[in-house]
N, CA, C and O atoms as CSV, one atom per row, in Angstrom:
chain,resi,resn,atom,element,x,y,z
A,1,UNK,N,N,0.781,-1.363,-0.035
A,1,UNK,CA,C,0.122,-0.234,0.046
A,1,UNK,C,C,0.877,1.414,-0.076
A,1,UNK,O,O,0.526,2.406,-0.714
A,2,UNK,N,N,1.950,1.187,0.763
A,2,UNK,CA,C,2.884,2.506,0.760
A,2,UNK,C,C,3.643,2.460,-0.628
A,2,UNK,O,O,3.935,3.517,-1.186
A,3,UNK,N,N,3.913,1.419,-1.101
A,3,UNK,CA,C,4.538,1.726,-2.436
A,3,UNK,C,C,3.347,2.422,-3.785
A,3,UNK,O,O,3.655,3.250,-4.642
A,4,UNK,N,N,1.909,1.728,-3.578
A,4,UNK,CA,C,1.046,2.584,-4.463
A,4,UNK,C,C,1.268,4.145,-4.234
A,4,UNK,O,O,1.432,4.887,-5.202
A,5,UNK,N,N,1.267,4.673,-2.786
A,5,UNK,CA,C,1.411,5.833,-2.640
A,5,UNK,C,C,2.504,6.778,-2.885
A,5,UNK,O,O,2.546,7.971,-3.184
A,6,UNK,N,N,3.399,5.843,-2.659
A,6,UNK,CA,C,5.022,6.688,-3.229
A,6,UNK,C,C,4.907,6.918,-4.970
A,6,UNK,O,O,5.259,7.877,-5.658
A,7,UNK,N,N,4.251,5.593,-5.351
A,7,UNK,CA,C,4.471,5.874,-6.920
A,7,UNK,C,C,3.397,6.783,-7.266
A,7,UNK,O,O,3.557,7.364,-8.339
A,8,UNK,N,N,2.383,7.037,-6.645
A,8,UNK,CA,C,1.270,8.016,-7.074
A,8,UNK,C,C,1.573,9.582,-6.671
A,8,UNK,O,O,0.873,10.462,-7.171
A,9,UNK,N,N,2.745,9.946,-5.658
A,9,UNK,CA,C,3.344,10.902,-5.621
A,9,UNK,C,C,4.363,11.239,-6.397
A,9,UNK,O,O,4.650,12.421,-6.586
A,10,UNK,N,N,5.048,10.209,-6.954
A,10,UNK,CA,C,6.166,10.621,-8.068
A,10,UNK,C,C,5.230,10.702,-9.682
A,10,UNK,O,O,5.561,11.476,-10.581
A,11,UNK,N,N,4.311,9.958,-9.759
A,11,UNK,CA,C,3.504,10.440,-10.904
A,11,UNK,C,C,3.137,11.801,-11.004
A,11,UNK,O,O,3.154,12.402,-12.079
A,12,UNK,N,N,2.728,12.429,-9.684
A,12,UNK,CA,C,1.984,13.828,-9.570
A,12,UNK,C,C,3.140,14.647,-9.797
A,12,UNK,O,O,2.931,15.576,-10.577
A,13,UNK,N,N,4.323,14.559,-9.325
A,13,UNK,CA,C,5.631,15.380,-9.458
A,13,UNK,C,C,5.791,15.222,-10.749
A,13,UNK,O,O,5.689,16.275,-11.379
A,14,UNK,N,N,6.042,14.120,-11.474
A,14,UNK,CA,C,6.577,14.251,-12.641
A,14,UNK,C,C,5.489,14.928,-13.643
A,14,UNK,O,O,5.877,15.657,-14.555
A,15,UNK,N,N,4.265,14.686,-13.456
A,15,UNK,CA,C,3.447,15.451,-14.000
A,15,UNK,C,C,3.460,16.760,-14.141
A,15,UNK,O,O,3.468,17.382,-15.203
A,16,UNK,N,N,3.462,17.265,-12.844
A,16,UNK,CA,C,3.495,18.890,-12.465
A,16,UNK,C,C,4.611,19.290,-13.084
A,16,UNK,O,O,4.521,20.163,-13.948
A,17,UNK,N,N,5.801,18.749,-12.767
A,17,UNK,CA,C,6.977,19.288,-13.333
A,17,UNK,C,C,7.376,19.144,-14.905
A,17,UNK,O,O,8.041,19.823,-15.688
A,18,UNK,N,N,6.715,18.043,-14.974
A,18,UNK,CA,C,7.158,17.743,-16.711
A,18,UNK,C,C,6.029,18.594,-17.454
A,18,UNK,O,O,6.397,18.896,-18.589
A,19,UNK,N,N,4.914,19.007,-17.169
A,19,UNK,CA,C,3.853,19.601,-17.762
A,19,UNK,C,C,4.656,21.037,-18.114
A,19,UNK,O,O,4.831,21.275,-19.309
A,20,UNK,N,N,5.151,22.004,-17.123
A,20,UNK,CA,C,5.582,23.132,-17.471
A,20,UNK,C,C,6.286,23.234,-18.647
A,20,UNK,O,O,5.972,23.953,-19.595
A,21,UNK,N,N,7.409,22.381,-18.567
A,21,UNK,CA,C,8.511,22.256,-19.645
A,21,UNK,C,C,7.887,21.583,-21.003
A,21,UNK,O,O,8.286,21.976,-22.099
A,22,UNK,N,N,7.130,20.800,-20.920
A,22,UNK,CA,C,6.500,19.816,-21.833
A,22,UNK,C,C,6.103,20.631,-22.989
A,22,UNK,O,O,6.636,20.495,-24.090
A,23,UNK,N,N,5.129,21.513,-22.735
A,23,UNK,CA,C,4.330,22.463,-23.846
A,23,UNK,C,C,5.424,23.058,-25.144
A,23,UNK,O,O,5.126,22.969,-26.335
A,24,UNK,N,N,6.619,23.621,-24.673
A,24,UNK,CA,C,7.530,24.085,-25.498
A,24,UNK,C,C,8.632,23.135,-25.931
A,24,UNK,O,O,9.184,23.326,-27.014
A,25,UNK,N,N,8.987,22.116,-25.142
A,25,UNK,CA,C,10.189,21.260,-25.106
A,25,UNK,C,C,9.459,19.917,-26.286
A,25,UNK,O,O,10.139,19.406,-27.177
A,26,UNK,N,N,8.488,19.677,-26.110
A,26,UNK,CA,C,8.037,18.453,-26.801
A,26,UNK,C,C,8.109,18.572,-28.086
A,26,UNK,O,O,8.502,17.600,-28.731
A,27,UNK,N,N,7.782,19.666,-28.687
A,27,UNK,CA,C,8.022,20.093,-30.288
A,27,UNK,C,C,9.269,19.881,-30.488
A,27,UNK,O,O,9.669,18.930,-31.160
A,28,UNK,N,N,10.042,20.748,-29.925
A,28,UNK,CA,C,11.902,20.969,-30.089
A,28,UNK,C,C,12.342,19.497,-30.141
A,28,UNK,O,O,13.011,19.043,-31.069
A,29,UNK,N,N,12.003,18.919,-29.287
A,29,UNK,CA,C,12.279,17.516,-29.286
A,29,UNK,C,C,12.158,16.522,-30.133
A,29,UNK,O,O,13.010,15.700,-30.469
A,30,UNK,N,N,10.928,16.644,-30.507
A,30,UNK,CA,C,10.360,15.809,-31.818
A,30,UNK,C,C,11.287,16.334,-33.278
A,30,UNK,O,O,11.754,15.608,-34.155
A,31,UNK,N,N,11.343,17.718,-33.174
A,31,UNK,CA,C,11.674,18.386,-34.460
A,31,UNK,C,C,13.419,17.725,-34.466
A,31,UNK,O,O,13.829,16.944,-35.325
A,32,UNK,N,N,14.149,18.187,-33.452
A,32,UNK,CA,C,15.277,17.610,-33.357
A,32,UNK,C,C,16.093,16.401,-33.501
A,32,UNK,O,O,17.276,16.298,-33.823
A,33,UNK,N,N,15.013,15.286,-33.125
A,33,UNK,CA,C,15.150,13.928,-33.460
A,33,UNK,C,C,14.449,13.532,-34.292
A,33,UNK,O,O,14.121,12.359,-34.116
A,34,UNK,N,N,13.911,14.161,-35.464
A,34,UNK,CA,C,13.250,13.704,-36.384
A,34,UNK,C,C,12.422,12.624,-36.515
A,34,UNK,O,O,12.241,11.851,-37.456
A,35,UNK,N,N,11.609,12.746,-34.637
A,35,UNK,CA,C,10.806,11.658,-34.500
A,35,UNK,C,C,9.440,11.356,-35.261
A,35,UNK,O,O,8.837,10.317,-34.992
A,36,UNK,N,N,8.952,12.234,-36.191
A,36,UNK,CA,C,8.027,11.955,-37.080
A,36,UNK,C,C,8.324,11.085,-38.276
A,36,UNK,O,O,7.393,10.529,-38.860
A,37,UNK,N,N,9.787,10.913,-38.738
A,37,UNK,CA,C,9.981,10.206,-39.547
A,37,UNK,C,C,10.554,8.694,-39.007
A,37,UNK,O,O,10.912,7.833,-39.811
A,38,UNK,N,N,10.584,8.532,-37.824
A,38,UNK,CA,C,11.308,7.238,-37.254
A,38,UNK,C,C,10.180,6.389,-37.518
A,38,UNK,O,O,10.644,5.313,-37.895
A,39,UNK,N,N,9.074,6.352,-37.507
A,39,UNK,CA,C,8.068,5.522,-37.650
A,39,UNK,C,C,7.172,5.644,-38.910
A,39,UNK,O,O,7.030,6.759,-39.412
A,40,UNK,N,N,6.583,4.605,-39.428
A,40,UNK,CA,C,5.546,4.685,-40.556
A,40,UNK,C,C,4.134,4.855,-39.933
A,40,UNK,O,O,3.912,4.418,-38.804
A,41,UNK,N,N,3.194,5.477,-40.649
A,41,UNK,CA,C,2.022,5.897,-40.223
A,41,UNK,C,C,1.269,4.813,-39.696
A,41,UNK,O,O,0.602,5.028,-38.684
A,42,UNK,N,N,1.263,3.404,-40.343
A,42,UNK,CA,C,0.582,2.261,-39.848
A,42,UNK,C,C,1.093,1.950,-38.442
A,42,UNK,O,O,0.323,1.289,-37.746
A,43,UNK,N,N,1.930,2.210,-38.057
A,43,UNK,CA,C,2.794,1.742,-36.858
A,43,UNK,C,C,2.442,2.956,-35.622
A,43,UNK,O,O,2.163,2.739,-34.443
A,44,UNK,N,N,2.543,4.108,-36.234
A,44,UNK,CA,C,2.245,5.290,-35.300
A,44,UNK,C,C,0.658,5.019,-34.837
A,44,UNK,O,O,0.331,5.085,-33.652
A,45,UNK,N,N,-0.231,4.726,-35.841
A,45,UNK,CA,C,-1.643,4.627,-35.563
A,45,UNK,C,C,-1.907,3.273,-34.319
A,45,UNK,O,O,-2.586,3.177,-33.297
A,46,UNK,N,N,-1.040,2.437,-35.009
A,46,UNK,CA,C,-0.966,0.969,-33.969
A,46,UNK,C,C,-0.652,1.238,-32.581
A,46,UNK,O,O,-1.393,0.952,-31.641
A,47,UNK,N,N,0.906,2.014,-32.459
A,47,UNK,CA,C,1.116,2.473,-31.358
A,47,UNK,C,C,0.458,3.290,-30.414
A,47,UNK,O,O,0.622,3.146,-29.203
A,48,UNK,N,N,-0.530,4.427,-31.085
A,48,UNK,CA,C,-1.547,5.218,-30.436
A,48,UNK,C,C,-2.656,4.488,-29.786
A,48,UNK,O,O,-3.056,4.649,-28.633
A,49,UNK,N,N,-3.132,3.604,-30.738
A,49,UNK,CA,C,-4.320,2.604,-30.201
A,49,UNK,C,C,-3.588,1.726,-29.194
A,49,UNK,O,O,-4.376,1.461,-28.286
A,50,UNK,N,N,-2.545,1.240,-29.017
A,50,UNK,CA,C,-1.940,0.284,-28.197
A,50,UNK,C,C,-1.950,1.032,-26.858
A,50,UNK,O,O,-2.412,0.415,-25.898
A,51,UNK,N,N,-1.517,2.237,-26.676
A,51,UNK,CA,C,-1.340,3.158,-25.413
A,51,UNK,C,C,-2.586,3.702,-24.918
A,51,UNK,O,O,-2.872,3.649,-23.722
A,52,UNK,N,N,-3.359,4.239,-25.818
A,52,UNK,CA,C,-4.878,4.965,-25.580
A,52,UNK,C,C,-5.896,4.134,-25.537
A,52,UNK,O,O,-6.903,4.484,-24.922
A,53,UNK,N,N,-5.833,2.655,-26.287
A,53,UNK,CA,C,-6.897,2.267,-26.142
A,53,UNK,C,C,-6.817,0.355,-25.777
A,53,UNK,O,O,-7.441,-0.240,-24.899
A,54,UNK,N,N,-6.138,-0.051,-26.479
A,54,UNK,CA,C,-6.149,-1.560,-26.467
A,54,UNK,C,C,-4.924,-2.202,-25.441
A,54,UNK,O,O,-5.049,-3.069,-24.576
A,55,UNK,N,N,-3.790,-1.509,-25.831
A,55,UNK,CA,C,-2.941,-2.166,-25.063
A,55,UNK,C,C,-1.861,-3.231,-25.729
A,55,UNK,O,O,-0.861,-3.717,-25.201
A,56,UNK,N,N,-2.381,-3.430,-27.035
A,56,UNK,CA,C,-1.609,-4.652,-27.827
A,56,UNK,C,C,-1.030,-3.940,-28.896
A,56,UNK,O,O,-1.653,-2.991,-29.372
A,57,UNK,N,N,0.398,-4.356,-29.475
A,57,UNK,CA,C,1.147,-3.792,-30.268
A,57,UNK,C,C,1.729,-4.867,-31.321
A,57,UNK,O,O,2.130,-5.848,-30.696
A,58,UNK,N,N,1.867,-4.975,-32.394
A,58,UNK,CA,C,2.537,-6.119,-33.504
A,58,UNK,C,C,4.086,-6.252,-33.122
A,58,UNK,O,O,4.614,-5.272,-32.597
A,59,UNK,N,N,4.579,-6.999,-33.273
A,59,UNK,CA,C,6.097,-7.345,-33.446
A,59,UNK,C,C,6.735,-6.197,-34.519
A,59,UNK,O,O,7.675,-5.440,-34.276
A,60,UNK,N,N,6.153,-6.263,-35.457
A,60,UNK,CA,C,6.647,-5.329,-36.524
A,60,UNK,C,C,6.688,-3.750,-36.059
A,60,UNK,O,O,7.586,-2.955,-36.334
A,61,UNK,N,N,5.591,-3.508,-35.345
A,61,UNK,CA,C,5.540,-2.056,-35.010
A,61,UNK,C,C,6.316,-1.727,-33.577
A,61,UNK,O,O,6.723,-0.606,-33.273
A,62,UNK,N,N,6.433,-2.825,-32.819
A,62,UNK,CA,C,7.485,-2.902,-31.742
A,62,UNK,C,C,8.923,-2.361,-32.115
A,62,UNK,O,O,9.622,-1.505,-31.571
A,63,UNK,N,N,9.139,-3.210,-33.307
A,63,UNK,CA,C,10.491,-2.694,-34.120
A,63,UNK,C,C,10.891,-1.435,-34.012
A,63,UNK,O,O,11.928,-0.998,-33.515
A,64,UNK,N,N,9.571,-0.609,-34.750
A,64,UNK,CA,C,9.932,0.576,-34.987
A,64,UNK,C,C,9.639,1.935,-33.973
A,64,UNK,O,O,10.031,3.084,-34.174
A,65,UNK,N,N,8.577,1.279,-32.472
A,65,UNK,CA,C,8.788,2.027,-31.508
A,65,UNK,C,C,9.943,2.121,-30.522
A,65,UNK,O,O,10.101,3.136,-29.843
A,66,UNK,N,N,10.657,1.192,-30.448
A,66,UNK,CA,C,11.966,1.034,-29.559
A,66,UNK,C,C,13.206,1.716,-30.716
A,66,UNK,O,O,14.384,1.405,-30.543
A,67,UNK,N,N,12.987,2.233,-31.356
A,67,UNK,CA,C,13.950,3.217,-32.145
A,67,UNK,C,C,14.351,4.470,-31.164
A,67,UNK,O,O,15.484,4.947,-31.115
A,68,UNK,N,N,13.293,4.896,-30.434
A,68,UNK,CA,C,13.893,6.031,-29.667
A,68,UNK,C,C,13.078,6.383,-28.523
A,68,UNK,O,O,12.007,6.925,-28.795
A,69,UNK,N,N,13.367,6.182,-27.231
A,69,UNK,CA,C,12.561,6.457,-26.101
A,69,UNK,C,C,12.473,7.877,-25.791
A,69,UNK,O,O,11.628,8.296,-25.000
A,70,UNK,N,N,13.319,8.645,-26.386
A,70,UNK,CA,C,12.963,10.358,-26.132
A,70,UNK,C,C,11.929,10.617,-27.273
A,70,UNK,O,O,11.296,11.667,-27.171
A,71,UNK,N,N,11.658,9.792,-28.374
A,71,UNK,CA,C,10.713,10.201,-29.588
A,71,UNK,C,C,9.539,9.738,-28.910
A,71,UNK,O,O,8.566,10.477,-29.061
A,72,UNK,N,N,9.384,8.842,-28.289
A,72,UNK,CA,C,8.402,7.859,-27.917
A,72,UNK,C,C,7.497,8.602,-26.865
A,72,UNK,O,O,6.279,8.700,-27.015
A,73,UNK,N,N,8.209,9.139,-25.749
A,73,UNK,CA,C,8.031,10.039,-24.534
A,73,UNK,C,C,7.627,11.404,-25.154
A,73,UNK,O,O,6.552,11.781,-24.688
A,74,UNK,N,N,8.074,12.123,-25.918
A,74,UNK,CA,C,7.953,13.213,-26.631
A,74,UNK,C,C,6.493,13.240,-27.243
A,74,UNK,O,O,5.629,14.096,-27.050
A,75,UNK,N,N,6.424,12.157,-27.987
A,75,UNK,CA,C,4.854,11.808,-28.740
A,75,UNK,C,C,3.973,12.035,-27.901
A,75,UNK,O,O,3.244,13.026,-27.922
A,76,UNK,N,N,3.937,10.967,-26.908
A,76,UNK,CA,C,2.964,10.607,-26.116
A,76,UNK,C,C,2.659,11.918,-25.353
A,76,UNK,O,O,1.485,12.239,-25.170
A,77,UNK,N,N,3.501,12.554,-24.980
A,77,UNK,CA,C,3.314,13.793,-24.128
A,77,UNK,C,C,2.544,15.104,-24.904
A,77,UNK,O,O,1.662,15.860,-24.498
A,78,UNK,N,N,3.251,15.037,-26.164
A,78,UNK,CA,C,2.483,15.959,-27.160
A,78,UNK,C,C,1.305,15.598,-27.319
A,78,UNK,O,O,0.598,16.606,-27.291
A,79,UNK,N,N,0.632,14.570,-27.493
A,79,UNK,CA,C,-0.442,14.255,-27.462
A,79,UNK,C,C,-1.212,14.348,-26.479
A,79,UNK,O,O,-2.391,14.305,-26.832
A,80,UNK,N,N,-1.051,14.464,-25.321
A,80,UNK,CA,C,-1.701,14.917,-24.132
A,80,UNK,C,C,-1.733,16.375,-23.767
A,80,UNK,O,O,-2.499,16.852,-22.930
A,81,UNK,N,N,-1.005,16.920,-24.332
A,81,UNK,CA,C,-1.225,18.215,-24.261
A,81,UNK,C,C,-2.213,18.907,-25.370
A,81,UNK,O,O,-2.504,20.103,-25.399
A,82,UNK,N,N,-2.673,17.874,-26.293
A,82,UNK,CA,C,-3.808,18.209,-27.025
A,82,UNK,C,C,-5.177,18.371,-26.413
A,82,UNK,O,O,-5.667,17.356,-25.917
A,83,UNK,N,N,-5.870,19.495,-26.371
A,83,UNK,CA,C,-7.199,19.616,-25.765
A,83,UNK,C,C,-8.503,18.426,-26.047
A,83,UNK,O,O,-9.550,18.410,-25.401
A,84,UNK,N,N,-8.178,17.547,-27.070
A,84,UNK,CA,C,-9.292,16.604,-27.343
A,84,UNK,C,C,-8.938,15.748,-26.324
A,84,UNK,O,O,-9.868,15.110,-25.832
A,85,UNK,N,N,-7.414,15.502,-25.712
A,85,UNK,CA,C,-7.255,14.291,-24.701
A,85,UNK,C,C,-7.555,14.908,-23.466
A,85,UNK,O,O,-7.033,14.199,-22.606
A,86,UNK,N,N,-8.166,15.931,-22.900
A,86,UNK,CA,C,-8.164,16.367,-21.432
A,86,UNK,C,C,-8.688,15.862,-20.665
A,86,UNK,O,O,-8.458,16.129,-19.486
A,87,UNK,N,N,-9.726,14.804,-21.083
A,87,UNK,CA,C,-10.618,14.173,-20.232
A,87,UNK,C,C,-9.947,12.731,-19.971
A,87,UNK,O,O,-10.615,11.939,-19.306
A,88,UNK,N,N,-8.691,12.326,-20.435
A,88,UNK,CA,C,-7.976,11.366,-20.132
A,88,UNK,C,C,-6.948,11.632,-19.051
A,88,UNK,O,O,-6.269,12.648,-18.907
A,89,UNK,N,N,-6.961,10.345,-18.196
A,89,UNK,CA,C,-5.957,10.643,-17.228
A,89,UNK,C,C,-4.542,10.261,-17.848
A,89,UNK,O,O,-4.249,9.236,-18.464
A,90,UNK,N,N,-3.559,11.603,-17.452
A,90,UNK,CA,C,-2.583,11.296,-17.811
A,90,UNK,C,C,-1.729,10.422,-17.348
A,90,UNK,O,O,-1.107,9.683,-18.111
A,91,UNK,N,N,-1.598,10.392,-16.164
A,91,UNK,CA,C,-1.321,9.095,-15.334
A,91,UNK,C,C,-1.344,7.862,-15.901
A,91,UNK,O,O,-0.332,7.171,-16.016
A,92,UNK,N,N,-2.557,7.494,-16.307
A,92,UNK,CA,C,-2.812,6.397,-17.059
A,92,UNK,C,C,-2.391,5.854,-18.322
A,92,UNK,O,O,-2.207,4.662,-18.567
A,93,UNK,N,N,-2.197,7.249,-19.438
A,93,UNK,CA,C,-1.525,7.152,-20.140
A,93,UNK,C,C,-0.197,6.824,-20.165
A,93,UNK,O,O,0.324,5.825,-20.661
A,94,UNK,N,N,0.338,7.798,-19.558
A,94,UNK,CA,C,1.631,7.592,-19.198
A,94,UNK,C,C,2.219,6.146,-18.703
A,94,UNK,O,O,3.315,5.784,-19.129
A,95,UNK,N,N,1.639,5.506,-17.997
A,95,UNK,CA,C,1.535,4.105,-17.354
A,95,UNK,C,C,1.556,3.007,-18.596
A,95,UNK,O,O,2.292,2.032,-18.751
A,96,UNK,N,N,0.713,3.408,-19.247
A,96,UNK,CA,C,0.418,2.388,-20.586
A,96,UNK,C,C,1.409,2.646,-21.451
A,96,UNK,O,O,1.875,1.673,-22.044
A,97,UNK,N,N,1.971,3.998,-21.738
A,97,UNK,CA,C,3.081,4.115,-22.890
A,97,UNK,C,C,4.246,3.661,-22.086
A,97,UNK,O,O,5.070,3.052,-22.769
A,98,UNK,N,N,4.527,3.775,-20.916
A,98,UNK,CA,C,5.856,2.882,-20.284
A,98,UNK,C,C,5.411,1.371,-20.660
A,98,UNK,O,O,6.128,0.812,-21.491
A,99,UNK,N,N,4.443,0.734,-20.206
A,99,UNK,CA,C,4.356,-0.446,-20.288
A,99,UNK,C,C,4.294,-1.006,-21.928
A,99,UNK,O,O,4.660,-2.136,-22.250
A,100,UNK,N,N,3.816,-0.095,-22.782
A,100,UNK,CA,C,3.940,-0.532,-24.257
A,100,UNK,C,C,5.407,-0.420,-24.804
A,100,UNK,O,O,5.887,-1.157,-25.666
A,101,UNK,N,N,6.084,0.685,-24.127
A,101,UNK,CA,C,7.757,0.473,-24.417
A,101,UNK,C,C,8.373,-0.718,-23.722
A,101,UNK,O,O,9.054,-1.479,-24.410
A,102,UNK,N,N,8.241,-0.920,-22.675
A,102,UNK,CA,C,8.682,-2.153,-22.147
A,102,UNK,C,C,8.607,-3.375,-22.560
A,102,UNK,O,O,9.522,-4.193,-22.657
A,103,UNK,N,N,7.094,-3.539,-22.895
A,103,UNK,CA,C,6.735,-4.761,-23.696
A,103,UNK,C,C,7.393,-4.864,-25.007
A,103,UNK,O,O,7.650,-6.006,-25.387
A,104,UNK,N,N,7.665,-4.021,-25.656
A,104,UNK,CA,C,7.976,-3.847,-27.221
A,104,UNK,C,C,9.914,-4.075,-26.830
A,104,UNK,O,O,10.554,-4.871,-27.517
A,105,UNK,N,N,10.518,-3.378,-25.838
A,105,UNK,CA,C,11.688,-3.747,-25.740
A,105,UNK,C,C,12.204,-4.847,-25.177
A,105,UNK,O,O,13.429,-4.951,-25.243
A,106,UNK,N,N,11.597,-5.705,-24.635
A,106,UNK,CA,C,11.602,-7.118,-24.145
A,106,UNK,C,C,11.408,-7.788,-25.329
A,106,UNK,O,O,12.331,-8.500,-25.725
A,107,UNK,N,N,10.317,-7.702,-26.027
A,107,UNK,CA,C,10.245,-8.482,-27.289
A,107,UNK,C,C,11.516,-8.110,-28.558
A,107,UNK,O,O,11.783,-8.910,-29.455
A,108,UNK,N,N,11.975,-7.195,-28.454
A,108,UNK,CA,C,12.779,-7.111,-29.448
A,108,UNK,C,C,14.035,-7.396,-28.968
A,108,UNK,O,O,14.907,-7.667,-29.794
A,109,UNK,N,N,14.363,-7.386,-27.513
A,109,UNK,CA,C,15.640,-7.866,-26.949
A,109,UNK,C,C,15.619,-9.249,-26.718
A,109,UNK,O,O,16.669,-9.819,-26.421
A,110,UNK,N,N,14.304,-10.016,-26.837
A,110,UNK,CA,C,14.190,-11.442,-26.586
A,110,UNK,C,C,14.890,-12.156,-27.784
A,110,UNK,O,O,14.670,-11.695,-28.904
A,111,UNK,N,N,15.778,-13.325,-27.647
A,111,UNK,CA,C,16.348,-14.216,-28.929
A,111,UNK,C,C,14.960,-14.871,-29.284
A,111,UNK,O,O,14.025,-15.169,-28.541
A,112,UNK,N,N,15.129,-15.023,-30.820
A,112,UNK,CA,C,14.139,-15.359,-31.357
A,112,UNK,C,C,14.383,-16.934,-31.520
A,112,UNK,O,O,15.535,-17.353,-31.633
A,113,UNK,N,N,13.297,-17.791,-31.531
A,113,UNK,CA,C,13.477,-19.308,-31.247
A,113,UNK,C,C,14.158,-19.912,-32.711
A,113,UNK,O,O,13.694,-19.572,-33.799
A,114,UNK,N,N,15.027,-20.614,-32.616
A,114,UNK,CA,C,15.565,-21.084,-33.753
A,114,UNK,C,C,14.879,-21.836,-34.855
A,114,UNK,O,O,13.996,-22.467,-34.274
A,115,UNK,N,N,14.830,-22.047,-35.864
A,115,UNK,CA,C,13.954,-22.619,-36.669
A,115,UNK,C,C,14.369,-23.789,-37.288
A,115,UNK,O,O,13.611,-24.384,-38.054
């Protein structure tokens, strides 16, 4: 129970501190790292759906997601800044974003079975 409280406090601190800098910095990070060119549109849509709706993503798109943690985080944060998503829990989306990243990283890092 205490770890849940600590986790909640950390998420609130992250969101509070990050939100102030995020507005200006996300676009700059995305531009400087060419984030919008690292993933094809089908995988962008699949990753978006994974994070915001279903929680599942294909192996192929995982390969594109793990091309950059900085880009992954900046794109998710920029999406959360959009007024269309004002009613969505940022903490939940960030947690799902991290889960998607970790799942993809584990999938990409795991050795494939021998044929």
